[in-house]
C-alpha positions, -999 to +999 in steps of 0.1 A: +595-528+342+625-539+326+660-525+320+669-523+285+708-541+281+725-525+249+759-529+237+774-509+209+805-518+193+817-491+167+848-492+140+848-531+140+854-549+109+830-571+091+858-600+091+852-600+132+817-608+125+805-648+122+794-658+090+756-660+098+757-621+112+782-608+083+758-615+054+769-600+022+796-577+040+827-574+023+853-589+050+870-553+057+840-531+058+836-511+093+807-522+106+789-508+139+773-536+158+743-534+183+733-559+205+703-554+228+693-580+255+661-598+248+635-597+279+626-630+293+594-639+283+567-636+312+550-667+323+513-663+332+511-681+363+473-682+364+461-720+361+450-725+327+412-726+332+418-689+348+433-677+319+399-674+301+380-658+328+358-633+315+367-636+280+332-632+268+319-605+293+316-583+267+289-604+253+262-593+283+252-627+294+238-625+327+242-658+355+208-666+350+207-668+310+242-692+314+224-713+341+189-715+316+209-721+287+229-753+307+199-766+319+183-766+283+211-783+273+213-809+302+174-814+299+179-825+259+197-858+271+169-867+293 
């Protein structure tokens, strides 16, 4: 679980904000600024080939059916 980091600055002046955050606000407009820290993106530590493990399990293919299909494809090349 992550903790939310939040800072609130009330009754600030829009002129205190950088231009890219100020937008169309007049320089003397009173504003409230809320800053929320973003969580670090989580990295998937599993090897790439394991990320797809079980992705098609909902199809209900048995191991025997899969092996038969692979063998049939392999035998096409003989």
